[in-house]
N, C-alpha and C positions, 0 to 999 in steps of 0.2 A: 847901361848897355849901349854900345855903339850901333849905328845903323847897319853895319856889316854883320853884326851878330844877332839881329832880330830874326825870330821865326819866319816873319813875312819875307825877309830877304832870302832865306834859305829856300822857302817855297818857290819864290820867283826863279831862283837858280835851277831848281828841280824842273820847273815848267819849261825852261829853256832847253834843258837836256832832253826832256820828254818830246818836245816839238821837233827837235833836230832828228832824233831817232825815228819818230813817227813819219815825218815828211820824207826822209830818205827811203824808208821802207814802202811808202805808198807808191813809189815809182816802179818797184820791181815787178808787181803783177801786171803793170801796164805795158811792159816791154813787148810781149807777144802781139798785143793789139796794135802797137806802133809799127811793128814789122809788117803785119798783115795789111794795115791801112796804106802804108807807103809802098808795099810790094818790093821790098829790098832784100838782098841776100845777106848771109851772115857776115860777109866781109864789110859791106856798107854799114850794116848795123853796128859792127865793132868800131868803125870809125866814128859813127854818131855817138856811141857811148863814150868814146874818148873825149868828146866835147865836154861832157859832164866833169870828167877828171881834170881837164885843162882849166875849166872855170873855177873848180874848187881850189886847185893849187895856186893859181894867180891870186884869188881872193884871200887865201890863207896868208900869203906873203904880204899883201897890202893891209890885211887886218892887224897884223902885228904892229905895223907902222902907225896906222890910224888909232889903234887902241892906246899905244904909247903916248900919243898926243892928246886924244880927246876922251879917253875912257871907253869902257866896253858897252855901256848901256845902249847908246844909239846904234851900235853895230849889231848887238843882239836883236834889237827890235827890227832893224832893217832886214837882217837875215831871216828871222822867223816870219815876218810879214811877206818877204820876198818868196819864201818857199810856198806860202799859202796862195799867193797871187799867180805864180808861174806854173804850179802844178796843173791847173786845168788847161793851160796852153799846150801842155805836152800831149793832150788828147785831141787837139784840133789842128795842130800843125799839119799842113797838107802837102809838104814837100820835104825832102831830106834837108835842104838848106834851112827851112823854117824850124824843123825839129832840132837841128844842130844849134841854132841860135837860142832856142828855148832851153835846151839842155845846158848850154853855156851859162845862161842866166840862172838856171836852177842850181847848177854846180857852184856858181859864185855865191848864191844865197846860203847854200849848205856849208861851204868853206868858211864864210864870214861868221855865221853863228857858231860853228864848231870851235874856232879859235877864241872868239870873244867870250863864249860861255865858260870856257876853261880858264881864261884870265880872270873872269868874274868869280869863278868858283875858288880859285886859289886865294883870292882876297877874303872871301867869306870864311874859308877854312882858317886862314891866318887869324882873323878876328875872333873866331870861335875858340881857338886854342886847342882844338882836338881834330882828329881825322874826320873828314866829311867827303873826301873826293871819291871814294869807292861807291858810296851811296848815290852821288850825283851820276856817276857813270852807269850805275845799275838802272837809273831812270832812262838813260839813252837806250839800253838794251830792251827795257820794258816797252818804250815807245816804238822801237823797231818791230817787236812782236805784235803790238797792238795795231800798228799801221798796216803791216802785211796781212794780218788776220781780218781787219775791218774791210780793207779794200777787196780782198778775196771774197769775203762774205757778200759785199754789195754787188760785186760783179756776178756772183753766182745767182743773185736774185734777178738777173737779166736786166738790171739797170744799165743805161748807157754809160760808157766810160767817163764822159763829161760830167754827168750827174753824180757819179761816184766821187770824182775828184772835188766837185763843188761841196759835197757833204764833208769830206775830209778837210778841205780848206777852211770851211766855217769853224770846225772844231779847233784847228790850229790858230785861227784868228782870235777865238774866244780865249784860248790859253795865253796867247801873247798879250792880249789886252789885260788879262788878269795879272800877268807878270810885270807889265809896264810901270805902274806906280811903286812897285816894291823893289825894283832893281836899284842898285847903287848908282847915284848920279855920276860919280867919278871913281874909277878904279885904277890905281897905279899909273896916274898920269905922269909922263916923263917929259922933262924939258930938254933932255939931252939930244943926241943925234937920232934922226929918224930911221937910220939903218945901221946895223952893226953886223958884220959878217960873223956867223956862228963860230965860236972857238972855245977852246978849253973844255970844261966840264959839259958845256951845252952840246958840243959835237958828240961826246960820248953818250949823253942822254938821248940825242937824236938817233944815234945808231941803235941803241937798245930799244927805243920806241919803234923804229922801223922793223927790227927783228920780231918784236912782239906782235905788231900788226900783221907782219908777214905770216907768222904762225896762224893767226886767226883767219886770214884770208885763205891760207892753204887748207885749213880744216873745212872751210866752206866749199872751196872749188875742187879739192882733190881727195878729201877724206872718204867720201863714198866710193870713189873709184879704187882707192887703196884696198878697202875691205872686200869689194866686189872682185877685184883682180886676184885677191888671195883666196877666193872661193869660199869666203866665210858667210856671205849673204847673197841673195838674189838682187837683181837690179831694182826690183820694186821695194826692197827693204834697205837700199843703200843709204837713204837719208836718216836712218835711225841714229847713227853715230853722231851726226852733226846736231840733231835735236838734243841728245844727251849732253853734248859739249856745250851748247848754248844755254841749256837750263842750268848746268853746273856753273857756268861762268856768271850767270845772273844771280844765282843763289850765293856764290862766293863774294860777289860785289855787295849784295844786300847786307851780308854779315861782315864785310871786309873792314869797315871803319872800326868796329869793336876789336877785331883781331889786330889791326895795325896799332891801335891805341895801347894794346897790351904788350905786343912784342916789338914794335918799332919798324921803321922803314927798312933798315938793313936786313933784319931777320926775315921780313916779308919777302924782299927781293930774293934772298938766298934760298929760303925753303920753298917759296912759290915756284921759282924757276926749277929747283931740284925736283919738286913734285911733278911739274910739267914734263921734265926729262924722263922721269920714271914712267909717266903715262905714255910717252912715245915708245919707250922700250917695250912696255906691255903691249901696246897696239901693234908694233912691228914684229913681235914674236908670238902673238896670240895664236893658239892652235884652234880655238873655237870662238864663235861670235860673242859669247857672254864675256869672255876675257877681253876681247877687243873693245867691247862697250865700256868695260872698266878702264881701259886706256883712254878713251874719249873723256870719261868722267874725270880722271886725274888731270888730263891736260887742261880741261876747262876750269877746274878748281885751282890748279897751280897758276895758270896764267891770269886768273880773274883780277887780281889786285896789282899786277905789275905795272900796267899803264897808269892807274891812279897815283901810284907811288912816284913814278917817273915825272909826272906833271907836278907833284908836290916838290920834288927836288929841283925842278926847273924854277919854281917860285922862290926857292931858298938860296940858289946860287947867286954870286955877287959879280960875275964877270960880264953880265949883260942885263939890260932892262928886262923886267919880268915879262912884259907883253911880247917883246921880240923873242925871248927864249921860248915861251909857250908856243908862239907861232912857228918857230923853227922845228920843235920836236913834233908838233901836230902835222906840219907839212911832211916831215920825214916819215911819220907813221903812215900818212896817206899814200906817200910814194911807195911804201912797202906793200900796201894793199893793191896799188895799181900794177906795180912791176913784179910783185912776188909770184902771183899765179903763173905768169908767163915764164918766169925764171924756173919755177918748179917743173913746168911742162918741158922746158928745154933740157933740164938735167934728166928728167924722166925718159926723154927720148934717147938720151945718150946711154944711160945706165939702168933705167927702170925706175918706177915710182918709189919702191922701197928705198933705193939709194938717195933719192931726193929727200925723203922724210928723215933718213939718218942724218943728212946734212942739216936739216932744220933742227934736229936734236942737238947737233954740235953747236949751231948758232945760239940756241937757247942757253947752252953752257957758258956763253960769254956773259950773260946776265948774272949767272951764279958767280963767275970769277971776278966780276967788277962790282959786285954789290957793296963791298967795303969802300971802293974808290968813290962811287957816286953818292954815297951817304956820309962822306966826311963833312964836318961842319964847314959851311961856306965853300963847298967844293965847286 
């Protein structure tokens, strides 16, 4: 058994995904506290939050380069430990400039571990000879739920924000120390060029990844407003749809490896995207809330395994080094998360929110139409 196919190595990979999701989610409940502490308006807060995105994107681009040369283990460790160390700083930054710098560092840590853990995961999956990527991504989702839930629970106990983040940071450090000796020493180290402009199949994979992440971001930011605007639920109940979507996506990923092993990447992309499209149609034409909830469920189940398959295909293509290809599609996906909600809002302002969601449906159709192309051998 190679070191990449040991249970301990798979555990370390899962811990990395768990920490990444956990760390990212710990920040969300702290946003209102940061806004109140600095006494800034929504406009300034939006600019501050942009610092996190900038840090993430820059780090993602650099991580592909560094992983191609040095392997992913040191970057996974630096990213995970960085999240743990910077998180408490987000609660004590006493000026907008200080918070912007802290968010830039937090985003860089998040972007670094995000790319490096996916590069590590594709190597572990390759060594195992069977699909594992969906399970790894499920741990990211579980980490996100756990991080948001724990931070919210700690804050509700009237603990100070700094104390809450210190508790969460200790948990992340413990997980990273547990992963450290079990991570692969070297993953897909490349001696070739340190930068290759994305091209060929990688460009298509990046586009599809951006679309899929865009759909996920739109469900988070606009799903509730869609069903509220249609008069199906009250404002207090608007979040039910996203909860169903999130649970469906997590369940879909937990069982996704077995499904992909049975039906293959191409069929998973084709039918997964088609199920998501059906979910959008159900959601947009739902006469009552129960039917709309069914739409959220279908979208979550259908989309759940698209991103894991796209990462796997990035590892199998031959036109770019694996590390650079994974970095490219990760960055594209994150760009979809950053730019997507604003794009949906712009289209909604011109033609209404349902029009924007019909456009998302059409974009998801590109995944269906290109499933054969992106799953060709050595595509």
